[in-house]
C-alpha positions in Angstrom: 109.1 112.8 109.5 112.4 114.1 107.8 111.8 113.9 104.1 108.3 112.6 104.1 105.0 114.0 103.2 102.0 112.5 103.2 100.1 110.9 100.1 96.6 112.3 99.9 95.2 112.4 96.8 93.5 109.1 95.5 95.8 109.4 91.8 98.3 109.4 94.0 97.1 105.9 95.3 96.2 104.8 92.1 99.3 105.3 90.5 101.4 103.5 92.7 99.1 100.5 93.2 98.7 100.4 88.8 102.5 101.3 87.7 104.3 100.6 90.9 106.7 97.9 91.8 106.0 95.9 94.8 107.2 94.6 97.9 105.2 91.8 100.0 104.9 89.8 103.1 102.5 88.2 105.2 101.4 91.7 107.1 102.1 94.1 104.1 102.2 94.8 100.4 104.4 98.1 99.9 103.8 99.5 96.1 106.7 102.6 95.0 107.0 104.7 92.2 109.5 107.2 91.3 108.1 110.8 91.6 110.9 113.4 90.9 111.1 115.5 93.8 113.6 115.9 96.5 110.9 113.9 99.3 108.9 110.8 99.4 105.2 110.5 99.7 103.8 107.7 102.3 100.7 106.4 102.1 98.6 104.0 104.4 95.9 102.0 102.9 93.7 99.6 105.4 90.7 97.9 104.6 88.3 97.1 106.7 89.3 93.8 106.7 91.7 94.2 108.9 89.1 94.5 111.8 86.8 97.5 113.5 88.5 100.9 113.7 90.7 100.3 116.2 92.6 97.5 114.8 92.8 99.5 111.5 94.1 102.6 113.3 96.6 100.4 115.4 97.8 98.9 111.9 98.6 102.6 110.8 100.2 103.6 114.0 102.6 100.3 113.5 103.6 101.2 109.7 104.4 105.2 110.2 106.6 104.1 113.6 108.4 100.9 111.4 108.6 103.8 108.6 110.1 106.3 111.0 112.7 104.3 112.4 113.7 103.4 108.5 113.6 106.7 107.0 116.8 107.9 106.9 117.8 104.6 105.3 115.0 104.7 102.3 116.2 106.5 99.1 114.4 109.7 98.3 112.0 110.5 95.4 109.8 107.5 96.0 105.5 107.7 96.5 105.4 104.3 98.6 102.0 103.0 99.6 102.0 100.3 102.9 98.8 98.4 102.2 98.1 96.3 105.4 97.1 92.7 105.0 95.0 91.0 108.0 98.0 89.6 109.2 99.2 92.5 110.6 97.0 92.0 113.8 99.5 90.8 116.3 102.8 91.8 114.7 105.0 94.8 116.2 106.4 97.7 114.3 110.2 96.3 114.3 109.0 93.2 112.0 107.3 95.6 109.8 110.9 97.7 110.0 112.7 94.4 109.5 110.8 93.6 106.3 111.6 97.5 105.0 115.4 97.2 105.5 115.4 93.5 104.1 112.9 93.8 101.3 111.5 97.2 100.5 114.9 99.3 100.5 116.8 96.5 98.3 113.7 96.6 95.6 114.0 100.3 95.6 117.9 100.3 94.8 117.1 97.0 92.4 114.7 99.4 90.4 116.8 102.4 90.9 119.7 100.8 89.7 118.0 99.0 86.6 116.7 102.4 84.9 
């Protein structure tokens, strides 16, 4: 990934969940918060409600692939946490990428302009 690091610390996840703005659809919720660095941090949260380990890992792969597809268009300097919903089973990475392009990127740009 070009401008992205992995978000690993619980502190980063909690900060995004509590202070971040979100955009959601039926398969995923994306929380994002400004991080004041020249790169993005990507975190993926998939609970056991999604299914067994195979389904959870598939959900993570789908989200990563969709993010990678849209990465060049996403503004830099944000912590982003993708939280999968149970409806992610059966979705393709193109569905999630379309959501990122239609809802997440405009939401980030709107938030950036309001500050």
